[in-house]
N, CA and C atoms as a LAMMPS dump frame, in Angstrom:
ITEM: TIMESTEP
0
ITEM: NUMBER OF ATOMS
453
ITEM: BOX BOUNDS ff ff ff
-5.0000000000000000e+02 5.0000000000000000e+02
-5.0000000000000000e+02 5.0000000000000000e+02
-5.0000000000000000e+02 5.0000000000000000e+02
ITEM: ATOMS id mol type element x y z
1 1 1 N -10.614 -22.952 37.565
2 1 2 C -10.008 -23.113 36.46
3 1 3 C -9.944 -21.971 35.362
4 2 1 N -8.614 -21.313 34.931
5 2 2 C -8.588 -20.005 34.336
6 2 3 C -8.57 -20.19 32.901
7 3 1 N -9.49 -19.308 32.329
8 3 2 C -9.911 -19.43 31.058
9 3 3 C -9.083 -18.654 29.952
10 4 1 N -8.79 -19.057 29.005
11 4 2 C -8.055 -18.323 28.027
12 4 3 C -8.822 -17.789 26.614
13 5 1 N -10.331 -17.392 26.962
14 5 2 C -11.068 -17.124 25.773
15 5 3 C -10.414 -16.072 25.053
16 6 1 N -9.797 -14.869 25.599
17 6 2 C -9.059 -13.749 25.031
18 6 3 C -8.038 -14.246 23.943
19 7 1 N -7.474 -15.343 24.246
20 7 2 C -6.49 -15.874 23.226
21 7 3 C -6.94 -16.936 22.132
22 8 1 N -7.92 -17.01 21.916
23 8 2 C -8.616 -17.687 20.662
24 8 3 C -8.605 -16.76 19.373
25 9 1 N -8.17 -17.394 18.399
26 9 2 C -7.856 -16.607 16.963
27 9 3 C -8.938 -16.068 16.855
28 10 1 N -10.298 -16.197 16.881
29 10 2 C -11.439 -15.566 16.43
30 10 3 C -11.897 -14.4 17.366
31 11 1 N -11.317 -14.281 18.598
32 11 2 C -11.424 -13.101 19.527
33 11 3 C -10.308 -12.141 19.292
34 12 1 N -9.283 -12.354 18.226
35 12 2 C -8.203 -11.432 18.157
36 12 3 C -8.82 -10.319 16.996
37 13 1 N -8.653 -9.085 17.369
38 13 2 C -9.068 -7.73 16.31
39 13 3 C -8.339 -7.932 15.11
40 14 1 N -6.973 -8.261 15.287
41 14 2 C -5.843 -8.061 14.282
42 14 3 C -6.105 -9.379 13.128
43 15 1 N -6.57 -10.446 13.589
44 15 2 C -6.467 -11.622 12.511
45 15 3 C -7.414 -11.328 11.44
46 16 1 N -8.558 -10.79 11.506
47 16 2 C -9.432 -10.435 10.273
48 16 3 C -8.769 -9.771 9.311
49 17 1 N -8.35 -8.58 9.991
50 17 2 C -7.458 -7.632 8.993
51 17 3 C -6.122 -8.181 8.317
52 18 1 N -5.443 -8.932 9.092
53 18 2 C -4.406 -9.972 8.487
54 18 3 C -4.967 -10.613 7.356
55 19 1 N -5.917 -11.261 7.609
56 19 2 C -6.438 -12.336 6.723
57 19 3 C -6.962 -11.738 5.531
58 20 1 N -7.774 -10.745 5.675
59 20 2 C -8.371 -10.061 4.437
60 20 3 C -7.302 -9.29 3.621
61 21 1 N -6.241 -8.716 4.327
62 21 2 C -5.232 -8.118 3.511
63 21 3 C -4.542 -9.075 2.855
64 22 1 N -4.307 -10.182 3.425
65 22 2 C -3.367 -11.337 2.75
66 22 3 C -4.176 -11.925 1.482
67 23 1 N -5.424 -12.019 1.619
68 23 2 C -6.308 -12.51 0.276
69 23 3 C -6.628 -11.489 -0.476
70 24 1 N -6.563 -10.25 -0.364
71 24 2 C -6.723 -9.25 -1.143
72 24 3 C -5.153 -9.143 -2.008
73 25 1 N -4.407 -9.255 -1.186
74 25 2 C -2.832 -8.779 -1.986
75 25 3 C -2.829 -9.991 -3.017
76 26 1 N -3.269 -11.311 -2.344
77 26 2 C -3.118 -12.415 -3.559
78 26 3 C -3.839 -12.129 -4.708
79 27 1 N -4.991 -11.615 -4.773
80 27 2 C -5.737 -11.15 -5.694
81 27 3 C -5.026 -10.203 -6.788
82 28 1 N -4.22 -9.292 -6.335
83 28 2 C -3.55 -8.252 -6.835
84 28 3 C -2.62 -8.871 -7.765
85 29 1 N -1.985 -10.095 -7.119
86 29 2 C -0.419 -10.728 -7.628
87 29 3 C -0.596 -10.919 -9.064
88 30 1 N -1.695 -11.504 -9.738
89 30 2 C -1.305 -11.767 -11.029
90 30 3 C -1.017 -10.525 -11.87
91 31 1 N -1.792 -9.366 -11.512
92 31 2 C -1.871 -8.146 -12.148
93 31 3 C -0.497 -7.468 -12.028
94 32 1 N 0.15 -7.553 -10.857
95 32 2 C 1.176 -6.905 -10.477
96 32 3 C 2.409 -7.848 -11.223
97 33 1 N 2.586 -8.974 -11.192
98 33 2 C 3.241 -9.828 -11.939
99 33 3 C 3.526 -9.229 -13.462
100 34 1 N 2.406 -9.176 -13.863
101 34 2 C 2.418 -8.56 -15.27
102 34 3 C 3.249 -7.232 -15.433
103 35 1 N 3.318 -6.519 -14.428
104 35 2 C 3.948 -5.093 -14.313
105 35 3 C 5.451 -5.51 -13.766
106 36 1 N 5.754 -6.421 -13.184
107 36 2 C 7.079 -6.652 -12.743
108 36 3 C 7.371 -6.37 -11.345
109 37 1 N 6.429 -5.824 -10.631
110 37 2 C 6.404 -5.155 -9.195
111 37 3 C 5.743 -5.879 -8.308
112 38 1 N 6.238 -5.763 -7.205
113 38 2 C 5.576 -6.644 -5.68
114 38 3 C 4.435 -5.577 -5.174
115 39 1 N 3.312 -5.955 -4.365
116 39 2 C 2.429 -5.113 -3.73
117 39 3 C 3.197 -4.008 -3.133
118 40 1 N 4.171 -4.088 -2.261
119 40 2 C 4.577 -2.817 -1.569
120 40 3 C 5.046 -1.939 -2.63
121 41 1 N 5.892 -2.306 -3.71
122 41 2 C 6.18 -1.321 -4.74
123 41 3 C 4.997 -0.83 -5.424
124 42 1 N 3.945 -1.54 -5.519
125 42 2 C 2.582 -0.987 -6.163
126 42 3 C 2.115 0.191 -5.22
127 43 1 N 2.288 0.103 -3.999
128 43 2 C 1.791 1.125 -3.042
129 43 3 C 2.668 2.256 -3.07
130 44 1 N 3.98 2.184 -3.285
131 44 2 C 4.964 3.281 -3.62
132 44 3 C 4.336 4.077 -4.603
133 45 1 N 4.268 3.241 -5.615
134 45 2 C 4.022 3.993 -7.185
135 45 3 C 2.476 4.628 -6.922
136 46 1 N 1.644 4.024 -6.172
137 46 2 C 0.409 4.829 -6.157
138 46 3 C 0.689 6.144 -5.41
139 47 1 N 1.592 6.279 -4.416
140 47 2 C 1.739 7.368 -3.402
141 47 3 C 2.45 8.483 -4.556
142 48 1 N 3.327 7.907 -5.514
143 48 2 C 4.116 8.683 -6.3
144 48 3 C 3.315 9.21 -7.524
145 49 1 N 2.219 8.352 -7.925
146 49 2 C 1.567 8.849 -8.967
147 49 3 C 0.586 10.082 -8.506
148 50 1 N 0.285 10.04 -7.349
149 50 2 C -0.809 10.987 -6.984
150 50 3 C 0.071 12.309 -6.753
151 51 1 N 1.481 12.274 -6.006
152 51 2 C 2.214 13.464 -5.763
153 51 3 C 3.876 12.832 -6.125
154 52 1 N 4.433 13.284 -7.187
155 52 2 C 5.453 12.833 -7.673
156 52 3 C 6.675 13.705 -6.809
157 53 1 N 7.85 13.379 -6.479
158 53 2 C 8.904 14.214 -6.001
159 53 3 C 8.579 14.796 -4.533
160 54 1 N 8.552 13.41 -3.724
161 54 2 C 8.281 13.39 -2.358
162 54 3 C 9.477 13.066 -1.798
163 55 1 N 9.525 13.297 -0.197
164 55 2 C 10.779 12.828 0.483
165 55 3 C 10.342 11.391 0.983
166 56 1 N 11.454 10.737 1.383
167 56 2 C 11.413 9.108 1.898
168 56 3 C 10.33 9.288 2.915
169 57 1 N 10.685 10.494 3.939
170 57 2 C 9.772 10.616 5.283
171 57 3 C 8.289 10.633 4.722
172 58 1 N 7.947 11.274 3.743
173 58 2 C 6.503 11.582 3.335
174 58 3 C 5.965 10.325 2.626
175 59 1 N 6.765 9.635 1.976
176 59 2 C 6.11 8.367 1.401
177 59 3 C 6.082 7.565 2.628
178 60 1 N 7.107 7.412 3.444
179 60 2 C 6.821 6.433 4.642
180 60 3 C 5.871 6.692 5.552
181 61 1 N 5.271 8.021 5.681
182 61 2 C 4.305 8.558 6.491
183 61 3 C 3.204 8.035 5.839
184 62 1 N 2.805 8.296 4.515
185 62 2 C 1.727 8.04 3.736
186 62 3 C 1.329 6.55 3.915
187 63 1 N 2.378 5.689 3.736
188 63 2 C 1.92 4.192 4.04
189 63 3 C 2.168 3.826 5.089
190 64 1 N 2.219 4.348 6.226
191 64 2 C 2.535 4.173 7.419
192 64 3 C 3.418 3.166 7.981
193 65 1 N 4.473 3.403 7.408
194 65 2 C 5.91 2.448 7.461
195 65 3 C 6.897 3.242 7.958
196 66 1 N 7.782 2.636 8.543
197 66 2 C 9.056 3.364 9.286
198 66 3 C 10.181 3.47 8.036
199 67 1 N 10.959 4.435 7.947
200 67 2 C 11.839 4.78 7.159
201 67 3 C 12.814 3.639 6.866
202 68 1 N 13.358 3.045 7.947
203 68 2 C 14.062 1.73 7.615
204 68 3 C 13.486 0.479 7.122
205 69 1 N 12.083 0.826 6.975
206 69 2 C 11.461 -0.341 6.073
207 69 3 C 11.202 -0.008 4.72
208 70 1 N 10.954 1.368 4.515
209 70 2 C 10.939 1.763 3.052
210 70 3 C 12.132 2.026 2.258
211 71 1 N 13.087 2.32 2.973
212 71 2 C 14.522 2.428 2.248
213 71 3 C 14.914 1.473 1.275
214 72 1 N 15.068 0.209 1.825
215 72 2 C 15.487 -0.997 1.1
216 72 3 C 14.314 -1.043 -0.238
217 73 1 N 13.26 -0.751 0.062
218 73 2 C 12.078 -1.127 -0.963
219 73 3 C 12.567 0.08 -2.185
220 74 1 N 12.617 1.193 -1.652
221 74 2 C 13.212 2.232 -2.756
222 74 3 C 14.43 2.06 -3.206
223 75 1 N 15.157 1.654 -2.619
224 75 2 C 16.574 1.113 -3.519
225 75 3 C 16.335 0.328 -4.572
226 76 1 N 15.617 -0.784 -3.972
227 76 2 C 15.274 -1.66 -5.275
228 76 3 C 14.624 -1.38 -6.43
229 77 1 N 13.621 -0.449 -6.097
230 77 2 C 12.733 0.415 -7.113
231 77 3 C 13.61 1.187 -7.951
232 78 1 N 14.716 1.82 -7.435
233 78 2 C 15.675 2.48 -7.914
234 78 3 C 16.513 1.711 -8.975
235 79 1 N 16.842 0.51 -8.346
236 79 2 C 17.714 -0.536 -9.485
237 79 3 C 16.972 -1.008 -10.433
238 80 1 N 15.63 -1.054 -10.338
239 80 2 C 14.787 -1.313 -11.461
240 80 3 C 14.459 -0.258 -12.199
241 81 1 N 14.791 0.961 -12.103
242 81 2 C 14.709 2.267 -12.896
243 81 3 C 13.412 2.877 -12.819
244 82 1 N 12.68 2.649 -11.69
245 82 2 C 11.212 2.898 -11.61
246 82 3 C 11.093 4.438 -10.967
247 83 1 N 12.295 4.834 -10.162
248 83 2 C 12.33 6.07 -9.495
249 83 3 C 13.823 6.422 -9.235
250 84 1 N 14.205 7.572 -8.821
251 84 2 C 15.321 8.093 -8.502
252 84 3 C 15.281 8.655 -7.02
253 85 1 N 16.475 8.527 -6.243
254 85 2 C 16.451 9.067 -5.095
255 85 3 C 17.613 10.029 -4.898
256 86 1 N 17.409 11.223 -4.534
257 86 2 C 18.465 12.505 -4.548
258 86 3 C 18.565 13.107 -3.361
259 87 1 N 19.636 13.587 -2.573
260 87 2 C 19.7 14.362 -1.559
261 87 3 C 18.96 15.718 -1.967
262 88 1 N 18.153 16.467 -0.861
263 88 2 C 17.639 17.615 -1.267
264 88 3 C 18.776 18.702 -1.287
265 89 1 N 18.613 19.599 -2.169
266 89 2 C 19.707 20.528 -2.407
267 89 3 C 19.728 21.642 -1.167
268 90 1 N 18.574 21.759 -0.502
269 90 2 C 18.424 22.628 0.486
270 90 3 C 18.747 22.096 1.915
271 91 1 N 18.436 20.822 2.045
272 91 2 C 18.571 20.169 3.195
273 91 3 C 19.149 18.567 2.789
274 92 1 N 20.294 18.546 3.2
275 92 2 C 21.013 16.935 2.754
276 92 3 C 20.606 16.081 3.385
277 93 1 N 19.878 16.298 4.701
278 93 2 C 19.374 14.935 5.496
279 93 3 C 18.098 14.707 4.884
280 94 1 N 17.497 15.362 3.964
281 94 2 C 16.176 14.627 3.195
282 94 3 C 16.612 14.317 1.968
283 95 1 N 16.043 12.888 1.554
284 95 2 C 15.95 12.162 0.358
285 95 3 C 14.796 12.357 -0.497
286 96 1 N 14.994 13.166 -1.671
287 96 2 C 14.032 13.133 -2.525
288 96 3 C 13.747 12.012 -3.476
289 97 1 N 12.123 11.656 -3.583
290 97 2 C 12.318 10.578 -4.553
291 97 3 C 11.241 10.937 -5.549
292 98 1 N 11.73 10.522 -6.724
293 98 2 C 10.957 11.088 -8.194
294 98 3 C 10.892 9.894 -9.194
295 99 1 N 9.837 9.855 -9.658
296 99 2 C 9.483 8.832 -10.78
297 99 3 C 10.443 9.042 -11.913
298 100 1 N 10.938 7.774 -12.433
299 100 2 C 11.437 7.913 -13.609
300 100 3 C 10.321 7.929 -14.875
301 101 1 N 10.679 7.904 -16.115
302 101 2 C 9.643 7.963 -16.951
303 101 3 C 9.226 6.564 -17.092
304 102 1 N 10.12 5.39 -16.731
305 102 2 C 9.435 4.158 -16.557
306 102 3 C 8.516 3.954 -15.547
307 103 1 N 8.818 4.498 -14.377
308 103 2 C 7.896 4.325 -13.169
309 103 3 C 6.596 5.105 -13.541
310 104 1 N 6.556 6.142 -14.483
311 104 2 C 5.389 7.095 -14.583
312 104 3 C 4.646 6.222 -15.762
313 105 1 N 5.277 5.5 -16.584
314 105 2 C 4.456 4.772 -17.673
315 105 3 C 3.791 3.549 -17.167
316 106 1 N 4.347 3.055 -15.801
317 106 2 C 3.332 2.033 -15.425
318 106 3 C 2.104 2.341 -15.093
319 107 1 N 1.918 3.627 -14.724
320 107 2 C 0.6 4.099 -14.236
321 107 3 C -0.524 3.828 -15.253
322 108 1 N -0.103 3.975 -16.702
323 108 2 C -0.843 3.628 -17.625
324 108 3 C -1.585 2.089 -17.688
325 109 1 N -0.406 1.265 -17.494
326 109 2 C -0.586 -0.146 -17.573
327 109 3 C -1.314 -0.537 -16.226
328 110 1 N -1.165 0.199 -15.135
329 110 2 C -1.721 -0.182 -13.922
330 110 3 C -3.139 0.252 -13.728
331 111 1 N -3.551 1.167 -14.504
332 111 2 C -4.985 1.897 -14.248
333 111 3 C -6.212 0.866 -14.125
334 112 1 N -6.081 -0.167 -14.989
335 112 2 C -7.136 -1.122 -15.069
336 112 3 C -7.236 -2.168 -13.791
337 113 1 N -6.008 -2.205 -12.82
338 113 2 C -6.013 -3.14 -11.761
339 113 3 C -7.276 -3.071 -10.832
340 114 1 N -7.879 -1.89 -10.371
341 114 2 C -8.66 -1.791 -9.604
342 114 3 C -10.163 -2.429 -10.133
343 115 1 N -10.319 -1.893 -11.372
344 115 2 C -11.583 -2.474 -11.917
345 115 3 C -11.467 -3.909 -12.202
346 116 1 N -10.366 -4.684 -12.474
347 116 2 C -10.218 -5.755 -12.831
348 116 3 C -10.551 -6.748 -11.499
349 117 1 N -10.138 -6.177 -10.572
350 117 2 C -10.342 -6.935 -9.073
351 117 3 C -11.723 -6.724 -8.851
352 118 1 N -12.482 -5.798 -9.077
353 118 2 C -14.051 -5.573 -8.869
354 118 3 C -14.711 -6.589 -9.751
355 119 1 N -14.281 -6.514 -10.988
356 119 2 C -14.968 -7.121 -11.801
357 119 3 C -14.686 -8.644 -12.067
358 120 1 N -14.041 -9.06 -11.328
359 120 2 C -13.708 -10.344 -11.494
360 120 3 C -14.774 -11.328 -11.177
361 121 1 N -14.683 -12.741 -11.85
362 121 2 C -15.67 -13.484 -11.973
363 121 3 C -16.239 -13.925 -10.74
364 122 1 N -15.155 -13.854 -9.676
365 122 2 C -15.442 -14.401 -8.256
366 122 3 C -16.294 -13.309 -7.516
367 123 1 N -16.466 -12.106 -8.071
368 123 2 C -16.906 -11.18 -7.098
369 123 3 C -18.511 -10.72 -7.61
370 124 1 N -19.497 -10.901 -6.773
371 124 2 C -20.906 -10.559 -7.192
372 124 3 C -21.305 -9.348 -6.765
373 125 1 N -22.378 -8.853 -7.105
374 125 2 C -23.022 -7.548 -6.595
375 125 3 C -23.06 -7.427 -5.19
376 126 1 N -23.46 -8.37 -4.117
377 126 2 C -23.713 -8.417 -3.161
378 126 3 C -22.255 -8.131 -2.413
379 127 1 N -21.244 -9.019 -2.808
380 127 2 C -19.792 -8.426 -2.4
381 127 3 C -19.186 -7.193 -2.579
382 128 1 N -19.663 -6.712 -3.673
383 128 2 C -19.176 -5.507 -4.016
384 128 3 C -19.526 -4.387 -3.433
385 129 1 N -21.13 -4.444 -3.182
386 129 2 C -21.706 -3.421 -2.119
387 129 3 C -20.91 -3.399 -0.74
388 130 1 N -20.505 -4.715 -0.215
389 130 2 C -19.793 -4.98 1.111
390 130 3 C -18.695 -4.291 1.07
391 131 1 N -17.889 -4.667 -0.052
392 131 2 C -16.552 -4.282 -0.231
393 131 3 C -16.622 -2.682 -0.121
394 132 1 N -17.452 -1.959 -0.685
395 132 2 C -17.626 -0.43 -0.645
396 132 3 C -17.647 0.222 0.618
397 133 1 N -18.84 -0.412 1.194
398 133 2 C -18.879 0.019 2.625
399 133 3 C -17.792 -0.295 3.62
400 134 1 N -17.283 -1.481 3.428
401 134 2 C -16.188 -1.872 4.268
402 134 3 C -15.037 -1.034 4.162
403 135 1 N -14.747 -0.547 2.823
404 135 2 C -13.412 0.373 2.746
405 135 3 C -13.955 1.621 3.467
406 136 1 N -14.978 2.147 3.282
407 136 2 C -15.15 3.669 4.158
408 136 3 C -15.136 3.112 5.429
409 137 1 N -15.736 2.276 6.065
410 137 2 C -15.406 1.867 7.407
411 137 3 C -14.156 1.822 7.644
412 138 1 N -13.181 1.179 7.122
413 138 2 C -11.792 0.799 7.347
414 138 3 C -11.045 2.112 7.292
415 139 1 N -11.529 3.107 6.125
416 139 2 C -10.72 4.398 6.23
417 139 3 C -10.902 5.079 7.457
418 140 1 N -12.243 5.187 8.021
419 140 2 C -12.673 5.993 9.1
420 140 3 C -11.833 5.258 10.157
421 141 1 N -11.767 4.159 10.48
422 141 2 C -11.095 3.177 11.643
423 141 3 C -9.677 3.502 11.166
424 142 1 N -8.964 3.556 10.135
425 142 2 C -7.679 3.904 9.868
426 142 3 C -7.209 5.252 10.339
427 143 1 N -8.077 6.268 10.084
428 143 2 C -7.936 7.8 10.185
429 143 3 C -7.971 7.868 11.8
430 144 1 N -8.969 7.32 12.559
431 144 2 C -8.851 7.398 13.818
432 144 3 C -7.54 6.631 14.528
433 145 1 N -7.315 5.387 14.044
434 145 2 C -6.13 4.89 14.568
435 145 3 C -4.694 5.582 14.412
436 146 1 N -4.657 6.371 13.263
437 146 2 C -3.652 7.104 12.869
438 146 3 C -3.679 8.325 13.823
439 147 1 N -4.951 8.983 14.154
440 147 2 C -4.843 10.225 14.892
441 147 3 C -4.795 9.875 16.473
442 148 1 N -4.888 8.678 16.898
443 148 2 C -4.753 8.244 18.012
444 148 3 C -3.229 8.021 18.475
445 149 1 N -2.385 7.551 17.362
446 149 2 C -0.94 7.39 17.324
447 149 3 C -0.161 8.531 17.2
448 150 1 N -0.845 9.797 16.534
449 150 2 C -0.123 10.822 16.468
450 150 3 C -0.219 11.675 17.715
451 151 1 N -1.15 11.499 18.749
452 151 2 C -1.487 12.343 19.837
453 151 3 C -0.821 11.702 20.711
């Protein structure tokens, strides 16, 4: 009789990542609702707060997204007056993305979000230590996966 052990949910590498991502994103939601943005929009803003005036491709690469995924997101954010998109003067194939004053001002309002998540009533010291270690491990794993995909 053939077994399907490899098809059990608990044996899938992707499921714990997916589930943790969903749970963490859910914790962000009340804070992002206060800002009037979604989690993907928050990620775009994080990238632009680090380095403003990037190309669509640079943002997509940083977030590990395809340009056809990020373009509708950027259009929506532009309609919300959080950023502008303009063709590059030297190369019209490139679209430059820049924060508006409104998009820049959200940085001040958002700066407390990471600490609020860590300091929540539901997070104890043991969980905090685990999260910090896990984050470092995940970043190492992410960079290895990214390097493998690029080669």
